[in-house]
N, C-alpha and C positions, 0 to 999 in steps of 0.2 A: 504494500500500500504506500502511495506517495507520502512523504513526510511533511510535516508542518514547517513552513519557511521561517516563521517568526512567532514565538510564543508570547502571549500577553499574560501579565501577572496581576493578581489582585490580593488585597487583604482588607480586613475590617478595622474600623477605628478602635475596637476593643483590643487589637493587637499591639497598640501603643498604650501602655497602661502604667498605673502608679505602683504596681508591685504588691498590692494587698493580696492576701490569701486567707484561707479559713483559720490560719493560726497566727495571723499578725496583721497590723494596719498598713496603710500605704507607706512606702519608703522613698518614693519619688514624687515630684510635683505633677499634678494633673495638668494635661495639656488641653487647650481648647480644640474643638473640632476643626476650626479654620487652620490652626497651627499644624494639626495632623495632616490635613490635606496638602499643605506645603511640602510635606516630606515625600509624597507619593512619587512624583516624577524624579526627585533627587535620587530616590532609591531604585528607580527603573521600573516602577509599577504603572499600570494603566487603568485598573478598575478598582472600584470601591464596593465592598460588601456592606449591606445594611440590614439591621433589624428595623422594624417599623418605627420603633421609638428612638432609633438613632437619627431618624429624619425629623420627626416632630413628636412631641409628647403624646402619649396615648389618650389623654383626657381632653385634648383640644377638639372644639367643634369643627365641622367640615370647612367653614369659611376660613378659620385660622389655619387649618391643615393645608388647604390649597395655597394660601399665601406663604406659609412656612416651607412647604415642599418646593415651591417655585424659587424661593431664595436659595435653598440648598442646591437645586439643579443649576442655578446660575453660578454658584460657587464652583461646582464641578466643571462646568464648561469653561470658566475662566482659568482653571488649572489644567485644562486639556485632559480631563478624566471622564470616565463613563461609569454608570452604576452597573454592577454585575447582577445583583439580585436583591430582593427584599424578603426578609423572613419574619413572620409574626412572632414576637417574643411573648409567648403565653405563660411561660413557666414561673415568672416572677410575681404574678398577680395572685392575691389571696384566693380569688375565685377558682384558680386552677391548682390548688394545693394537692388535689387528688386526681390530677389530670384535667385536660381540657375536653377534647372530643370523646374521651373514654370515661369521663366522670359519670358516676351513678346519678348525679343531679342534673335534671333536664335544663334548669336555668343556667347552670355552669357550662353545659355543652353549648347552649345558645350563645353565651358570651364568647366562647372560643370561636364559634363560627362567625359571629358578627365582627369580632376584632380581626379575624383572618381575612374576611371580605374587605374590610377597610385597608388592610395591608396590601391587598391586590390593587385597590384603587390608588394607594400611595405609589405603588410600583409603576402604574400607568402614568401618574403625574411626573415622576422623576425620570422615567424613560427606560424602563426595563420590563420584559415580559417573563422574567424568571422569578419564581416563588420557591424558596427553600423551606422545607418542613423538617425541623429537628424535633422529634416527639419526646421531649425531655421527660415529662411526667406521665406519658402514656404507657403506663405499666403498673406494677404493684410492689409494695413492700411485703404484703401478705396475700398469697394467691387467692385465698377464699374471699377477699374483699371485693372482687369484681367478677363478673361473668366473662371469662376469657373469650369465648366464642362470640358473644355479643359485642365485645370490645373490638375484635377484628372487623366485624361488620360496620361498627361505627367509624372506624378508621377509613374504610372505603367510602362510606356515606359522606363523611367530611370532605374527602377529596372531590367527590362528585359535586358537592355544593360549590366549591371553588371553581371547578372546571366549567360549570354551567353559569357561574357569575360572570366570567369573562372567557369567551371562546378563543382567545388568543394566547392566554398565559400557558406556560409550561411549569409543571410541578417537579421539583427535585427533592427526593427524599434523602435525608442525611441520617443514616441509621447508626445506633450505638447500643450496645447490649445492656449497659447499666450506667448508673450515675446520671442524674440524681436518684432515680428509682432503682431498686435492687434488681428487678426483672422487667425488661422492656417487651412489649407485645410484638414489636418488629425489630429484632436485635441486629439483623444483618441485611445487606443489600439483596440477598436471595429472598428473604422473607418479604421485603418491600416490593420487589418486582413481581412476586407472586400476586400481591394485592393489586399492583398497578394494572395487570391484565384484566382485573375484574371491574375497573372503573368505567365510567361512561365514555371515556376517550383515552384508551391506553397509549396512543401515539403521543400524547402530551404529558406523560408521566415517566420520569426517568430518575437518575441517581446522581447524587454528589457523594463521593467517597472520601472519608477522612482517614488518613493513615492510622492515627492512634485508635480510632474506633474499631478498625479491623483487628488491630493488635490486641485490644482489650477483649475481643471476641475469640481470641486464640487463633486468628487467621492471618495469612500473609496479605498485606494490602495489594500487592501486585496481582495476586490471584483474584481478589475481589474486583479489581479494576478490569482484569481480563474477562471476567464473567459479565460485567456490565457492558464492556465493549462489544462482546459477541452479540448481545441483545440490541446493540445500537443505542444504548441508553446511558452512557457515561457522559454527562453534560457539564460536570465540573468536578474538581478535586480540591481537597484541603490537605496539602502535604505538610507533615510535621514528623516528629519522632517521639519515642516512648521508651522509658526505662522500666520494663517489667509490667506485670499485670496489676498495677495500682490505679490511682486516680488518673484522669486525663491530664497529661503534663504539658502538651503543646511545646515540646522541645524543638529546637531548630532542626530543620530537615537534614537528615543524613548524619547527624552528630552523635547518634547512639549506635546505629547499625548501618554502616556504609553499604554493605552488599544488599541489604533489604531496600535501601533507598535507590540504589542502582537499578534493581529490578523494576521498581515503580517507574522510573524515568524511561527505562528501556521498553516496557510494555506500552507506555503512552506513545512514545515516539514511533515505534515500529508499527503502530496501528492507527496512525493518522489523527491522534487526539489534537484538537486545536484547529483543525482545518475548517471546521464549521463555526468558528468564533468562540469555542470553549476556552475558558481562562484557567490558568494554573493558579489556584488560590493557595496562599500560605497562611495557615492558621497556627501561628507560632507566637510565643510570648517571651519577653525578656526575663532572664533569671532575676529573682528577687535581689540578688547581690549587685546587679548592674547599677551604675550611677546614672544620673540624669543625662549626662553627655553621651552615654552609650546606649540609651534606651531604644534605639532603632537598629542596633548592630545585628540583632537576631534576624531581622527581615532582610537586610542586605546580604548577610551570610547565607541564609537559606536560598535566596535567589541565585547567588553565586554557586552554591553547591549543586543546585539543579543544572545550571549551565555547564559546570565542570563534568558532571556525570553524563550529560547529554553529549558532550564532546567525546567522552570515552565510548559511549554507546555507538556513536556514529563512526568511530575509528576501528571498531572490531571487525575482523575478517570473518564475515558471515559464512563464507564457503568453508573456512576452517572449522567454524562452529558446527556447521552441518555435517562435516566429516566425523567429528566426535560423536554426533548423534547417531549417524548411520552405523558406526562401529560399536556403538553403545559403550564408548570409552568415557564414562562419566567422571572417573578420577582425573583423567587427562583434561576433560572439559573444565572441571572445577579449578584445577591449577591454572589453566589458561585464563579463566575469568579473574581469578585472584591476582594474577600478574598484571592484567589490564588495570585493575583498581589500584594496584601498588605502583603502577608505572614502571614495571620491570619487564624488559624485553629480552 
């Protein structure tokens, strides 16, 4: 398959942050949204990822919402940036404490649907047709607390409402097996795509795969990406890295497991990812120990790592690789790959 000539990169304003975590307060100064936008082009990025309330507060009326969104769109255009997607941030509202569209409470499900429809409208105003769903609390701490079969049905019904609300949007499911809930109803891309084919318009439902989420599910991100690519449904990625099966760390891409990162770049590039406008999203966060002056190094470093691995991928002698496969010489193949990564010839 022809390769992508030029990759476009994105990140979200939350990826430049003050360093607070569940165990400690902020350690860096909070930057304004306008200040963060100034960093995008400097770092070599083209797209901005948004939650709905990154654009405007969730409690604004529609008149204020339109004005506020227009202001943000103008700011993007002045910086030469484009919005990649909008995601409804449902999980922080008290009404979604036990899930949004899978809540047992009908009024809470209605809130989740109405806020998500509003996020679609905001996406239209700001200039994107991509809606990302991260089902943060769509699961359980205690399995008996919800009807699991009904919850899967509500997941599909929820997507149907959004697809019918706007016939031009595309929904990208960003699946994660746990955190904040102990058990997610759709823990992997395979689960999600199974539901996608039951929606009213499967052609408009695809996937956003995050490296750390696959790792937390005990899977290799490159295999998850390959699965979605085969279906023609890998429409975005969030590349990062992960130290073990703990909380979602959002470590810089390739800084924990270089070979795992290489395989992700390789499967994307070898299968034409990006040729239809898909962006390489980097969902990475600065270490808490970083000083203010270095609070964007993780973004620059992750993008550089992607490009370095891309260069290695494109320099590999594919005929030689195929010979290893035909001979079933996997030991030889493994040494060959490791030498490429170590720049040993």
